[in-house]
C-alpha positions as protocol buffer text, in pm:
chain_id: "A"
residue {
  index: 1
  type: MET
  ca { x: -27643 y: 2054 z: 665 }
}
residue {
  index: 2
  type: ASN
  ca { x: -27353 y: 2203 z: 469 }
}
residue {
  index: 3
  type: THR
  ca { x: -27348 y: 2508 z: 699 }
}
residue {
  index: 4
  type: ILE
  ca { x: -27328 y: 2290 z: 1010 }
}
residue {
  index: 5
  type: LEU
  ca { x: -27059 y: 2070 z: 854 }
}
residue {
  index: 6
  type: GLY
  ca { x: -26859 y: 2375 z: 746 }
}
residue {
  index: 7
  type: LEU
  ca { x: -26864 y: 2529 z: 1094 }
}
residue {
  index: 8
  type: ILE
  ca { x: -26779 y: 2203 z: 1270 }
}
residue {
  index: 9
  type: HIS
  ca { x: -26500 y: 2127 z: 1026 }
}
residue {
  index: 10
  type: GLY
  ca { x: -26359 y: 2477 z: 1082 }
}
residue {
  index: 11
  type: LEU
  ca { x: -26365 y: 2413 z: 1458 }
}
residue {
  index: 12
  type: ASP
  ca { x: -26197 y: 2077 z: 1399 }
}
residue {
  index: 13
  type: TYR
  ca { x: -25916 y: 2251 z: 1208 }
}
residue {
  index: 14
  type: LEU
  ca { x: -25882 y: 2516 z: 1478 }
}
residue {
  index: 15
  type: LEU
  ca { x: -25857 y: 2272 z: 1770 }
}
residue {
  index: 16
  type: SER
  ca { x: -25613 y: 2047 z: 1582 }
}
residue {
  index: 17
  type: SER
  ca { x: -25392 y: 2343 z: 1490 }
}
residue {
  index: 18
  type: TRP
  ca { x: -25399 y: 2475 z: 1845 }
}
residue {
  index: 19
  type: LEU
  ca { x: -25296 y: 2135 z: 1982 }
}
residue {
  index: 20
  type: ILE
  ca { x: -25006 y: 2093 z: 1737 }
}
residue {
  index: 21
  type: GLY
  ca { x: -24896 y: 2455 z: 1770 }
}
residue {
  index: 22
  type: MET
  ca { x: -24902 y: 2432 z: 2149 }
}
residue {
  index: 23
  type: PHE
  ca { x: -24681 y: 2123 z: 2147 }
}
residue {
  index: 24
  type: VAL
  ca { x: -24429 y: 2285 z: 1912 }
}
residue {
  index: 25
  type: PHE
  ca { x: -24435 y: 2603 z: 2123 }
}
residue {
  index: 26
  type: GLU
  ca { x: -24372 y: 2414 z: 2448 }
}
residue {
  index: 27
  type: SER
  ca { x: -24097 y: 2199 z: 2292 }
}
residue {
  index: 28
  type: TRP
  ca { x: -23905 y: 2450 z: 2084 }
}
residue {
  index: 29
  type: ILE
  ca { x: -24011 y: 2808 z: 2158 }
}
residue {
  index: 30
  type: ALA
  ca { x: -24098 y: 2860 z: 2526 }
}
residue {
  index: 31
  type: THR
  ca { x: -23776 y: 2689 z: 2632 }
}
residue {
  index: 32
  type: ALA
  ca { x: -23592 y: 3003 z: 2515 }
}
residue {
  index: 33
  type: ALA
  ca { x: -23701 y: 3155 z: 2848 }
}
residue {
  index: 34
  type: GLY
  ca { x: -23489 y: 2907 z: 3043 }
}
residue {
  index: 35
  type: GLU
  ca { x: -23736 y: 2630 z: 3126 }
}
residue {
  index: 36
  type: THR
  ca { x: -23703 y: 2263 z: 3033 }
}
residue {
  index: 37
  type: VAL
  ca { x: -23936 y: 2084 z: 2791 }
}
residue {
  index: 38
  type: ARG
  ca { x: -24075 y: 1865 z: 3067 }
}
residue {
  index: 39
  type: SER
  ca { x: -24155 y: 2159 z: 3294 }
}
residue {
  index: 40
  type: ARG
  ca { x: -24333 y: 2333 z: 3005 }
}
residue {
  index: 41
  type: PHE
  ca { x: -24548 y: 2026 z: 2936 }
}
residue {
  index: 42
  type: ASP
  ca { x: -24623 y: 1991 z: 3307 }
}
residue {
  index: 43
  type: ARG
  ca { x: -24750 y: 2350 z: 3303 }
}
residue {
  index: 44
  type: SER
  ca { x: -24969 y: 2289 z: 2996 }
}
residue {
  index: 45
  type: ARG
  ca { x: -25099 y: 1948 z: 3107 }
}
residue {
  index: 46
  type: LYS
  ca { x: -25446 y: 2071 z: 3202 }
}
residue {
  index: 47
  type: LEU
  ca { x: -25486 y: 2264 z: 2876 }
}
residue {
  index: 48
  type: SER
  ca { x: -25367 y: 1958 z: 2680 }
}
residue {
  index: 49
  type: VAL
  ca { x: -25639 y: 1747 z: 2839 }
}
residue {
  index: 50
  type: ILE
  ca { x: -25906 y: 2007 z: 2766 }
}
residue {
  index: 51
  type: LEU
  ca { x: -25798 y: 2055 z: 2403 }
}
residue {
  index: 52
  type: ALA
  ca { x: -25759 y: 1683 z: 2329 }
}
residue {
  index: 53
  type: SER
  ca { x: -26094 y: 1605 z: 2493 }
}
residue {
  index: 54
  type: ALA
  ca { x: -26269 y: 1880 z: 2297 }
}
residue {
  index: 55
  type: LEU
  ca { x: -26103 y: 1758 z: 1976 }
}
residue {
  index: 56
  type: VAL
  ca { x: -26221 y: 1402 z: 2038 }
}
residue {
  index: 57
  type: VAL
  ca { x: -26580 y: 1523 z: 2081 }
}
residue {
  index: 58
  type: VAL
  ca { x: -26570 y: 1752 z: 1775 }
}
residue {
  index: 59
  type: SER
  ca { x: -26400 y: 1483 z: 1562 }
}
residue {
  index: 60
  type: ILE
  ca { x: -26664 y: 1226 z: 1657 }
}
residue {
  index: 61
  type: ILE
  ca { x: -26948 y: 1469 z: 1581 }
}
residue {
  index: 62
  type: TRP
  ca { x: -26790 y: 1558 z: 1245 }
}
residue {
  index: 63
  type: PHE
  ca { x: -26734 y: 1188 z: 1170 }
}
residue {
  index: 64
  type: ILE
  ca { x: -27096 y: 1093 z: 1246 }
}
residue {
  index: 65
  type: LEU
  ca { x: -27242 y: 1384 z: 1049 }
}
residue {
  index: 66
  type: VAL
  ca { x: -27030 y: 1314 z: 739 }
}
residue {
  index: 67
  type: ALA
  ca { x: -27099 y: 940 z: 765 }
}
residue {
  index: 68
  type: ALA
  ca { x: -27473 y: 1012 z: 782 }
}
residue {
  index: 69
  type: ASP
  ca { x: -27441 y: 1244 z: 485 }
}
residue {
  index: 70
  type: MET
  ca { x: -27257 y: 974 z: 288 }
}
residue {
  index: 71
  type: ALA
  ca { x: -27499 y: 697 z: 387 }
}
residue {
  index: 72
  type: GLU
  ca { x: -27803 y: 928 z: 356 }
}
residue {
  index: 73
  type: THR
  ca { x: -27941 y: 773 z: 672 }
}
residue {
  index: 74
  type: TRP
  ca { x: -27893 y: 780 z: 1050 }
}
residue {
  index: 75
  type: ASN
  ca { x: -27920 y: 402 z: 1083 }
}
residue {
  index: 76
  type: PRO
  ca { x: -27638 y: 293 z: 1321 }
}
residue {
  index: 77
  type: LEU
  ca { x: -27560 y: -14 z: 1106 }
}
residue {
  index: 78
  type: ASP
  ca { x: -27516 y: 203 z: 796 }
}
residue {
  index: 79
  type: LEU
  ca { x: -27296 y: 447 z: 989 }
}
residue {
  index: 80
  type: PHE
  ca { x: -27087 y: 155 z: 1114 }
}
residue {
  index: 81
  type: ASP
  ca { x: -27056 y: 32 z: 756 }
}
residue {
  index: 82
  type: VAL
  ca { x: -26921 y: 372 z: 648 }
}
residue {
  index: 83
  type: ALA
  ca { x: -26671 y: 364 z: 936 }
}
residue {
  index: 84
  type: THR
  ca { x: -26542 y: 16 z: 856 }
}
residue {
  index: 85
  type: SER
  ca { x: -26564 y: -14 z: 479 }
}
residue {
  index: 86
  type: THR
  ca { x: -26477 y: 331 z: 340 }
}
residue {
  index: 87
  type: ARG
  ca { x: -26154 y: 526 z: 310 }
}
residue {
  index: 88
  type: PHE
  ca { x: -26311 y: 819 z: 493 }
}
residue {
  index: 89
  type: GLY
  ca { x: -26408 y: 588 z: 780 }
}
residue {
  index: 90
  type: HIS
  ca { x: -26059 y: 444 z: 817 }
}
residue {
  index: 91
  type: ILE
  ca { x: -25897 y: 788 z: 817 }
}
residue {
  index: 92
  type: GLY
  ca { x: -26154 y: 923 z: 1064 }
}
residue {
  index: 93
  type: VAL
  ca { x: -26091 y: 634 z: 1306 }
}
residue {
  index: 94
  type: CYS
  ca { x: -25714 y: 692 z: 1275 }
}
residue {
  index: 95
  type: LYS
  ca { x: -25758 y: 1062 z: 1354 }
}
residue {
  index: 96
  type: ILE
  ca { x: -25975 y: 996 z: 1659 }
}
residue {
  index: 97
  type: GLY
  ca { x: -25733 y: 727 z: 1774 }
}
residue {
  index: 98
  type: THR
  ca { x: -25441 y: 971 z: 1745 }
}
residue {
  index: 99
  type: VAL
  ca { x: -25613 y: 1225 z: 1971 }
}
residue {
  index: 100
  type: LEU
  ca { x: -25705 y: 951 z: 2221 }
}
residue {
  index: 101
  type: ALA
  ca { x: -25338 y: 849 z: 2228 }
}
residue {
  index: 102
  type: ILE
  ca { x: -25246 y: 1209 z: 2310 }
}
residue {
  index: 103
  type: LEU
  ca { x: -25493 y: 1199 z: 2600 }
}
residue {
  index: 104
  type: ILE
  ca { x: -25342 y: 875 z: 2730 }
}
residue {
  index: 105
  type: PHE
  ca { x: -24987 y: 1014 z: 2713 }
}
residue {
  index: 106
  type: THR
  ca { x: -25106 y: 1329 z: 2891 }
}
residue {
  index: 107
  type: PHE
  ca { x: -25257 y: 1134 z: 3180 }
}
residue {
  index: 108
  type: ALA
  ca { x: -24942 y: 918 z: 3196 }
}
residue {
  index: 109
  type: ASN
  ca { x: -24736 y: 1239 z: 3216 }
}
residue {
  index: 110
  type: GLN
  ca { x: -24534 y: 1129 z: 2911 }
}
residue {
  index: 111
  type: LEU
  ca { x: -24663 y: 1380 z: 2656 }
}
residue {
  index: 112
  type: PHE
  ca { x: -24329 y: 1565 z: 2656 }
}
residue {
  index: 113
  type: ARG
  ca { x: -24179 y: 1251 z: 2498 }
}
residue {
  index: 114
  type: PHE
  ca { x: -24456 y: 1171 z: 2252 }
}
residue {
  index: 115
  type: TRP
  ca { x: -24601 y: 1512 z: 2153 }
}
residue {
  index: 116
  type: TRP
  ca { x: -24489 y: 1453 z: 1792 }
}
residue {
  index: 117
  type: ILE
  ca { x: -24771 y: 1200 z: 1746 }
}
residue {
  index: 118
  type: ALA
  ca { x: -24998 y: 1501 z: 1690 }
}
residue {
  index: 119
  type: LEU
  ca { x: -24820 y: 1556 z: 1357 }
}
residue {
  index: 120
  type: VAL
  ca { x: -25029 y: 1265 z: 1223 }
}
residue {
  index: 121
  type: LEU
  ca { x: -25333 y: 1497 z: 1228 }
}
residue {
  index: 122
  type: PRO
  ca { x: -25235 y: 1712 z: 924 }
}
residue {
  index: 123
  type: LEU
  ca { x: -25185 y: 1393 z: 722 }
}
residue {
  index: 124
  type: CYS
  ca { x: -25531 y: 1271 z: 826 }
}
residue {
  index: 125
  type: PHE
  ca { x: -25684 y: 1600 z: 712 }
}
residue {
  index: 126
  type: GLY
  ca { x: -25498 y: 1574 z: 382 }
}
residue {
  index: 127
  type: LEU
  ca { x: -25607 y: 1215 z: 320 }
}
residue {
  index: 128
  type: SER
  ca { x: -25973 y: 1296 z: 388 }
}
residue {
  index: 129
  type: GLY
  ca { x: -25969 y: 1627 z: 198 }
}
residue {
  index: 130
  type: HIS
  ca { x: -25920 y: 1741 z: -158 }
}
residue {
  index: 131
  type: ALA
  ca { x: -25554 y: 1633 z: -168 }
}
residue {
  index: 132
  type: GLY
  ca { x: -25645 y: 1273 z: -87 }
}
residue {
  index: 133
  type: THR
  ca { x: -25932 y: 1246 z: -333 }
}
residue {
  index: 134
  type: GLU
  ca { x: -25767 y: 1395 z: -640 }
}
residue {
  index: 135
  type: GLN
  ca { x: -25670 y: 1113 z: -876 }
}
residue {
  index: 136
  type: THR
  ca { x: -25385 y: 1297 z: -1048 }
}
residue {
  index: 137
  type: GLY
  ca { x: -25062 y: 1349 z: -854 }
}
residue {
  index: 138
  type: ILE
  ca { x: -25208 y: 1234 z: -522 }
}
residue {
  index: 139
  type: VAL
  ca { x: -24865 y: 1184 z: -360 }
}
residue {
  index: 140
  type: ILE
  ca { x: -24750 y: 1536 z: -447 }
}
residue {
  index: 141
  type: ASN
  ca { x: -25084 y: 1680 z: -335 }
}
residue {
  index: 142
  type: LEU
  ca { x: -25063 y: 1500 z: -2 }
}
residue {
  index: 143
  type: ILE
  ca { x: -24706 y: 1618 z: 59 }
}
residue {
  index: 144
  type: LEU
  ca { x: -24803 y: 1978 z: -21 }
}
residue {
  index: 145
  type: ASP
  ca { x: -25120 y: 1963 z: 188 }
}
residue {
  index: 146
  type: THR
  ca { x: -24948 y: 1805 z: 488 }
}
residue {
  index: 147
  type: ILE
  ca { x: -24672 y: 2069 z: 482 }
}
residue {
  index: 148
  type: HIS
  ca { x: -24937 y: 2340 z: 441 }
}
residue {
  index: 149
  type: LEU
  ca { x: -25148 y: 2222 z: 736 }
}
residue {
  index: 150
  type: THR
  ca { x: -24846 y: 2160 z: 959 }
}
residue {
  index: 151
  type: ALA
  ca { x: -24718 y: 2513 z: 889 }
}
residue {
  index: 152
  type: VAL
  ca { x: -25064 y: 2654 z: 961 }
}
residue {
  index: 153
  type: SER
  ca { x: -25067 y: 2467 z: 1292 }
}
residue {
  index: 154
  type: VAL
  ca { x: -24721 y: 2581 z: 1399 }
}
residue {
  index: 155
  type: TRP
  ca { x: -24810 y: 2944 z: 1325 }
}
residue {
  index: 156
  type: THR
  ca { x: -25170 y: 2972 z: 1440 }
}
residue {
  index: 157
  type: GLY
  ca { x: -25158 y: 2723 z: 1727 }
}
residue {
  index: 158
  type: GLY
  ca { x: -24830 y: 2870 z: 1843 }
}
residue {
  index: 159
  type: MET
  ca { x: -24983 y: 3217 z: 1825 }
}
residue {
  index: 160
  type: ILE
  ca { x: -25268 y: 3119 z: 2059 }
}
residue {
  index: 161
  type: THR
  ca { x: -25020 y: 2961 z: 2299 }
}
residue {
  index: 162
  type: LEU
  ca { x: -24798 y: 3269 z: 2283 }
}
residue {
  index: 163
  type: LEU
  ca { x: -25097 y: 3480 z: 2378 }
}
residue {
  index: 164
  type: LEU
  ca { x: -25157 y: 3265 z: 2687 }
}
residue {
  index: 165
  type: TRP
  ca { x: -24786 y: 3271 z: 2770 }
}
residue {
  index: 166
  type: LEU
  ca { x: -24775 y: 3652 z: 2748 }
}
residue {
  index: 167
  type: LYS
  ca { x: -25083 y: 3679 z: 2969 }
}
residue {
  index: 168
  type: ALA
  ca { x: -24910 y: 3475 z: 3241 }
}
residue {
  index: 169
  type: ARG
  ca { x: -24571 y: 3643 z: 3193 }
}
residue {
  index: 170
  type: PRO
  ca { x: -24617 y: 3931 z: 3446 }
}
residue {
  index: 171
  type: ARG
  ca { x: -24689 y: 3673 z: 3718 }
}
residue {
  index: 172
  type: SER
  ca { x: -24389 y: 3451 z: 3638 }
}
residue {
  index: 173
  type: TYR
  ca { x: -24079 y: 3505 z: 3849 }
}
residue {
  index: 174
  type: THR
  ca { x: -23879 y: 3193 z: 3759 }
}
residue {
  index: 175
  type: LEU
  ca { x: -23804 y: 3298 z: 3400 }
}
residue {
  index: 176
  type: LEU
  ca { x: -23508 y: 3489 z: 3265 }
}
residue {
  index: 177
  type: ALA
  ca { x: -23529 y: 3866 z: 3307 }
}
residue {
  index: 178
  type: ASN
  ca { x: -23558 y: 3919 z: 2930 }
}
residue {
  index: 179
  type: ALA
  ca { x: -23784 y: 3616 z: 2875 }
}
residue {
  index: 180
  type: SER
  ca { x: -24043 y: 3797 z: 2664 }
}
residue {
  index: 181
  type: ILE
  ca { x: -23806 y: 3915 z: 2390 }
}
residue {
  index: 182
  type: LEU
  ca { x: -23636 y: 3573 z: 2379 }
}
residue {
  index: 183
  type: VAL
  ca { x: -23962 y: 3383 z: 2337 }
}
residue {
  index: 184
  type: VAL
  ca { x: -24124 y: 3632 z: 2099 }
}
residue {
  index: 185
  type: THR
  ca { x: -23810 y: 3646 z: 1881 }
}
residue {
  index: 186
  type: ARG
  ca { x: -23788 y: 3267 z: 1858 }
}
residue {
  index: 187
  type: PHE
  ca { x: -24160 y: 3245 z: 1779 }
}
residue {
  index: 188
  type: SER
  ca { x: -24121 y: 3507 z: 1506 }
}
residue {
  index: 189
  type: HIS
  ca { x: -23857 y: 3288 z: 1338 }
}
residue {
  index: 190
  type: PHE
  ca { x: -24093 y: 2989 z: 1340 }
}
residue {
  index: 191
  type: ALA
  ca { x: -24378 y: 3213 z: 1222 }
}
residue {
  index: 192
  type: MET
  ca { x: -24181 y: 3355 z: 928 }
}
residue {
  index: 193
  type: ILE
  ca { x: -24084 y: 3008 z: 805 }
}
residue {
  index: 194
  type: SER
  ca { x: -24440 y: 2882 z: 855 }
}
residue {
  index: 195
  type: THR
  ca { x: -24609 y: 3170 z: 673 }
}
residue {
  index: 196
  type: ALA
  ca { x: -24366 y: 3135 z: 381 }
}
residue {
  index: 197
  type: LEU
  ca { x: -24452 y: 2765 z: 355 }
}
residue {
  index: 198
  type: ILE
  ca { x: -24824 y: 2845 z: 384 }
}
residue {
  index: 199
  type: GLY
  ca { x: -24805 y: 3095 z: 100 }
}
residue {
  index: 200
  type: ILE
  ca { x: -24595 y: 2875 z: -131 }
}
residue {
  index: 201
  type: THR
  ca { x: -24784 y: 2548 z: -78 }
}
residue {
  index: 202
  type: GLY
  ca { x: -25121 y: 2724 z: -85 }
}
residue {
  index: 203
  type: ALA
  ca { x: -25046 y: 2888 z: -420 }
}
residue {
  index: 204
  type: VAL
  ca { x: -24913 y: 2565 z: -574 }
}
residue {
  index: 205
  type: MET
  ca { x: -25214 y: 2363 z: -455 }
}
residue {
  index: 206
  type: ALA
  ca { x: -25459 y: 2623 z: -585 }
}
residue {
  index: 207
  type: LEU
  ca { x: -25300 y: 2599 z: -929 }
}
residue {
  index: 208
  type: ARG
  ca { x: -25292 y: 2218 z: -916 }
}
residue {
  index: 209
  type: PHE
  ca { x: -25662 y: 2214 z: -823 }
}
residue {
  index: 210
  type: GLY
  ca { x: -25742 y: 2422 z: -1130 }
}
residue {
  index: 211
  type: VAL
  ca { x: -25814 y: 2759 z: -970 }
}
residue {
  index: 212
  type: ASP
  ca { x: -25829 y: 3024 z: -1245 }
}
residue {
  index: 213
  type: THR
  ca { x: -25665 y: 3339 z: -1108 }
}
residue {
  index: 214
  type: THR
  ca { x: -25829 y: 3549 z: -1380 }
}
residue {
  index: 215
  type: SER
  ca { x: -26185 y: 3459 z: -1279 }
}
residue {
  index: 216
  type: LEU
  ca { x: -26178 y: 3391 z: -906 }
}
residue {
  index: 217
  type: PHE
  ca { x: -26518 y: 3552 z: -847 }
}
residue {
  index: 218
  type: SER
  ca { x: -26695 y: 3330 z: -1100 }
}
residue {
  index: 219
  type: THR
  ca { x: -26728 y: 3035 z: -858 }
}
residue {
  index: 220
  type: ASP
  ca { x: -26801 y: 2993 z: -487 }
}
residue {
  index: 221
  type: TYR
  ca { x: -26472 y: 2806 z: -450 }
}
residue {
  index: 222
  type: GLY
  ca { x: -26283 y: 3101 z: -600 }
}
residue {
  index: 223
  type: LYS
  ca { x: -26462 y: 3351 z: -377 }
}
residue {
  index: 224
  type: LEU
  ca { x: -26366 y: 3154 z: -66 }
}
residue {
  index: 225
  type: ILE
  ca { x: -26005 y: 3141 z: -190 }
}
residue {
  index: 226
  type: VAL
  ca { x: -26010 y: 3522 z: -216 }
}
residue {
  index: 227
  type: ALA
  ca { x: -26155 y: 3550 z: 136 }
}
residue {
  index: 228
  type: LYS
  ca { x: -25887 y: 3314 z: 269 }
}
residue {
  index: 229
  type: ILE
  ca { x: -25606 y: 3511 z: 101 }
}
residue {
  index: 230
  type: THR
  ca { x: -25747 y: 3842 z: 228 }
}
residue {
  index: 231
  type: LEU
  ca { x: -25766 y: 3721 z: 589 }
}
residue {
  index: 232
  type: PHE
  ca { x: -25421 y: 3565 z: 564 }
}
residue {
  index: 233
  type: THR
  ca { x: -25282 y: 3898 z: 442 }
}
residue {
  index: 234
  type: MET
  ca { x: -25452 y: 4083 z: 729 }
}
residue {
  index: 235
  type: ALA
  ca { x: -25296 y: 3845 z: 980 }
}
residue {
  index: 236
  type: LEU
  ca { x: -24954 y: 3895 z: 820 }
}
residue {
  index: 237
  type: ALA
  ca { x: -24997 y: 4272 z: 840 }
}
residue {
  index: 238
  type: ALA
  ca { x: -25059 y: 4250 z: 1215 }
}
residue {
  index: 239
  type: ALA
  ca { x: -24764 y: 4012 z: 1254 }
}
residue {
  index: 240
  type: SER
  ca { x: -24535 y: 4253 z: 1070 }
}
residue {
  index: 241
  type: ILE
  ca { x: -24602 y: 4516 z: 1337 }
}
residue {
  index: 242
  type: ASN
  ca { x: -24458 y: 4280 z: 1598 }
}
residue {
  index: 243
  type: GLN
  ca { x: -24163 y: 4185 z: 1379 }
}
residue {
  index: 244
  type: PHE
  ca { x: -24061 y: 4524 z: 1242 }
}
residue {
  index: 245
  type: VAL
  ca { x: -24177 y: 4761 z: 1517 }
}
residue {
  index: 246
  type: HIS
  ca { x: -24199 y: 4605 z: 1864 }
}
residue {
  index: 247
  type: ILE
  ca { x: -23909 y: 4360 z: 1839 }
}
residue {
  index: 248
  type: ARG
  ca { x: -23677 y: 4616 z: 1677 }
}
residue {
  index: 249
  type: ASN
  ca { x: -23764 y: 4882 z: 1937 }
}
residue {
  index: 250
  type: TYR
  ca { x: -23725 y: 4649 z: 2236 }
}
residue {
  index: 251
  type: SER
  ca { x: -23531 y: 4768 z: 2539 }
}
residue {
  index: 252
  type: SER
  ca { x: -23470 y: 4580 z: 2864 }
}
residue {
  index: 253
  type: GLU
  ca { x: -23612 y: 4872 z: 3062 }
}
residue {
  index: 254
  type: GLY
  ca { x: -23946 y: 4839 z: 2881 }
}
residue {
  index: 255
  type: GLU
  ca { x: -23992 y: 4462 z: 2920 }
}
residue {
  index: 256
  type: MET
  ca { x: -24350 y: 4486 z: 3050 }
}
residue {
  index: 257
  type: ASP
  ca { x: -24449 y: 4748 z: 2791 }
}
residue {
  index: 258
  type: PHE
  ca { x: -24308 y: 4521 z: 2522 }
}
residue {
  index: 259
  type: THR
  ca { x: -24508 y: 4226 z: 2656 }
}
residue {
  index: 260
  type: ARG
  ca { x: -24832 y: 4428 z: 2658 }
}
residue {
  index: 261
  type: SER
  ca { x: -24772 y: 4556 z: 2303 }
}
residue {
  index: 262
  type: ILE
  ca { x: -24713 y: 4208 z: 2162 }
}
residue {
  index: 263
  type: TYR
  ca { x: -25015 y: 4078 z: 2354 }
}
residue {
  index: 264
  type: ARG
  ca { x: -25233 y: 4346 z: 2191 }
}
residue {
  index: 265
  type: GLU
  ca { x: -25111 y: 4284 z: 1836 }
}
residue {
  index: 266
  type: VAL
  ca { x: -25146 y: 3905 z: 1867 }
}
residue {
  index: 267
  type: HIS
  ca { x: -25515 y: 3956 z: 1950 }
}
residue {
  index: 268
  type: ILE
  ca { x: -25562 y: 4137 z: 1617 }
}
residue {
  index: 269
  type: GLU
  ca { x: -25368 y: 3868 z: 1433 }
}
residue {
  index: 270
  type: LEU
  ca { x: -25577 y: 3593 z: 1588 }
}
residue {
  index: 271
  type: ALA
  ca { x: -25908 y: 3756 z: 1494 }
}
residue {
  index: 272
  type: ALA
  ca { x: -25813 y: 3722 z: 1125 }
}
residue {
  index: 273
  type: VAL
  ca { x: -25689 y: 3367 z: 1181 }
}
residue {
  index: 274
  type: TRP
  ca { x: -26014 y: 3250 z: 1345 }
}
residue {
  index: 275
  type: LEU
  ca { x: -26216 y: 3388 z: 1056 }
}
residue {
  index: 276
  type: THR
  ca { x: -25981 y: 3206 z: 818 }
}
residue {
  index: 277
  type: PHE
  ca { x: -26058 y: 2874 z: 985 }
}
residue {
  index: 278
  type: ILE
  ca { x: -26430 y: 2934 z: 930 }
}
residue {
  index: 279
  type: VAL
  ca { x: -26364 y: 3002 z: 561 }
}
residue {
  index: 280
  type: VAL
  ca { x: -26149 y: 2686 z: 536 }
}
residue {
  index: 281
  type: GLY
  ca { x: -26427 y: 2481 z: 696 }
}
residue {
  index: 282
  type: PHE
  ca { x: -26664 y: 2581 z: 414 }
}
residue {
  index: 283
  type: LEU
  ca { x: -26391 y: 2564 z: 148 }
}
residue {
  index: 284
  type: THR
  ca { x: -26329 y: 2195 z: 214 }
}
residue {
  index: 285
  type: ARG
  ca { x: -26699 y: 2125 z: 154 }
}
residue {
  index: 286
  type: LEU
  ca { x: -26677 y: 2251 z: -203 }
}
residue {
  index: 287
  type: PRO
  ca { x: -26514 y: 2057 z: -489 }
}
residue {
  index: 288
  type: PRO
  ca { x: -26217 y: 2233 z: -652 }
}
residue {
  index: 289
  type: PRO
  ca { x: -26247 y: 2313 z: -1025 }
}
residue {
  index: 290
  type: THR
  ca { x: -26058 y: 1996 z: -1127 }
}
residue {
  index: 291
  type: MET
  ca { x: -26325 y: 1783 z: -956 }
}
residue {
  index: 292
  type: ASN
  ca { x: -26626 y: 1954 z: -1119 }
}
């Protein structure tokens, strides 16, 4: 059961991050190429529907499985009781409702005005995770966790969206001639800020949750922390190639070569990120040292 819950929770994190990152990318990053926010959201409307629909399904499955685990039964009345009378149930309903609202705004063609509602998702994850269950310093933990998850979403979700944007770039003739370098450069600025916040908040939360840096391999929680840090470092290494090699060596004559190079490196970066989400899915199923 824990394996299934870990994998589904990792997928839940991934889809939520992709959705948030895509909205930030369309609102603040892709517009560097000369398009308006509304036109960007019109282009991504189909993908928004697919992502939000998938997230609703995954969130409901996760909700039912955890509720059954808490109630230790599959009786619908007991599951309903968990949903209506527990903190986890209230947060889960709020999260599912948020994604349904995104779907409604998408169908109403108003998502470009209300995309920010997706920023409720990191708070929902924080409230239902370790940060929301720790009794000491819960407000500080929630602030740190929400910043951490939002930064993760902006970076990783934006990275996936950038990959799709780069794939479509050679077929786009309405953008500025130097669209690729403009968009990639703006994304790199968002990515640098996000990764700095991820590193700082992650380190502070690990210390607040009682992680002993001198004996990380003595517990399963510590081992997963090491795996998460390793994968995060690998992703940063791939990102640094884009930042310090491809962007610095850009020339207008090599626009398409630049696009293909960034496209290749982002694939490597994403491989490490996807593995990180799997690790996080299992990490959230284990109690931190302060809760043992």
